[in-house]
Structures are given as C-alpha cells and as structure tokens.
C-alpha positions as CSV (number, residue, x, y, z in Angstrom):
1,X,47.0,-35.8,-29.7
2,X,45.0,-35.8,-26.4
3,X,45.8,-37.3,-23.1
4,X,42.5,-37.0,-21.3
5,X,39.5,-34.7,-21.2
6,X,41.1,-32.3,-18.7
7,X,44.6,-32.5,-20.2
8,X,46.5,-30.1,-22.3
9,X,46.1,-30.6,-26.1
10,X,49.3,-31.1,-28.0
11,X,48.9,-30.5,-31.7
12,X,51.7,-31.6,-34.0
13,X,51.7,-30.2,-37.6
14,X,53.5,-31.8,-40.6
15,X,55.5,-28.6,-41.0
16,X,57.4,-29.1,-37.7
17,X,55.3,-26.8,-35.6
18,X,53.7,-27.8,-32.3
19,X,51.0,-26.2,-30.2
20,X,50.9,-27.2,-26.6
21,X,47.9,-25.6,-25.1
22,X,48.4,-22.0,-26.2
23,X,52.2,-22.2,-26.4
24,X,53.7,-22.5,-29.9
25,X,56.9,-24.3,-30.6
26,X,58.9,-26.4,-33.0
27,X,59.7,-30.1,-33.1
28,X,62.1,-32.3,-35.0
29,X,63.0,-35.9,-35.1
30,X,66.4,-37.0,-34.1
31,X,68.3,-40.3,-34.3
32,X,67.5,-43.4,-32.1
33,X,63.7,-42.6,-32.0
34,X,64.1,-39.3,-30.3
35,X,62.1,-36.0,-30.7
36,X,63.3,-32.6,-29.7
37,X,60.6,-30.0,-28.8
38,X,61.5,-26.4,-28.5
39,X,59.2,-23.8,-27.0
40,X,60.0,-20.2,-25.8
41,X,60.2,-21.6,-22.3
42,X,62.2,-24.8,-22.7
43,X,63.9,-27.3,-25.0
44,X,63.2,-31.0,-24.3
45,X,64.4,-34.3,-25.8
46,X,62.2,-37.3,-25.5
47,X,62.4,-41.0,-26.4
48,X,59.5,-41.4,-28.9
49,X,57.3,-44.5,-29.4
50,X,54.4,-44.5,-31.8
51,X,51.9,-47.4,-32.2
52,X,48.8,-47.0,-34.2
53,X,46.9,-44.0,-32.6
54,X,49.1,-44.0,-29.5
55,X,52.2,-42.0,-28.8
56,X,54.5,-42.1,-25.8
57,X,57.2,-39.5,-25.0
58,X,59.6,-40.4,-22.2
59,X,62.2,-38.2,-20.6
60,X,65.6,-39.8,-20.2
61,X,65.3,-41.9,-17.1
62,X,62.1,-40.1,-16.1
63,X,58.4,-39.5,-16.6
64,X,56.2,-40.7,-19.5
65,X,53.7,-38.6,-21.5
66,X,51.1,-40.7,-23.2
67,X,48.8,-39.5,-25.9
68,X,46.0,-40.8,-28.1
69,X,45.2,-39.4,-31.5
70,X,42.0,-37.3,-31.6
71,X,39.9,-38.1,-34.6
C-alpha cells in the first residue's frame, strides 16, 4: 500500500508480517474491524476500513492513515 510518492511504503504480507519503510513488524486482525501492528518501537491498534483498493487506519479518536494499493 502506498500513500503518496514521497510517503513511506507499508507492505502487508499474507503471513502476518508488515514492512514499514525498513522497519519489520507483525500485524493481526482483531474484533470490531481492528488491526494491531507491532514493531520493535511500538504497538498500535487501529480501526480498519478496506474498500476496493483503498485502506484507512484510524487511531482511536485520532489521526487517519490512508493507503492505496500499489499494482
């Protein structure tokens, strides 16, 4: 998934791994459309919305991260 040409690339693999720029981590889906992303630096839980080639992660009561699938 890619936010813009100058943005950090987030790569989600089917095996539960995620690469955020050059930082490796793990993700897993929770209940109520949530996703938990764990890296060596932090653990974050986001509200998840996926529609076609677009994904939105929203922090509880906070900022949104919006992505478009790279083909």
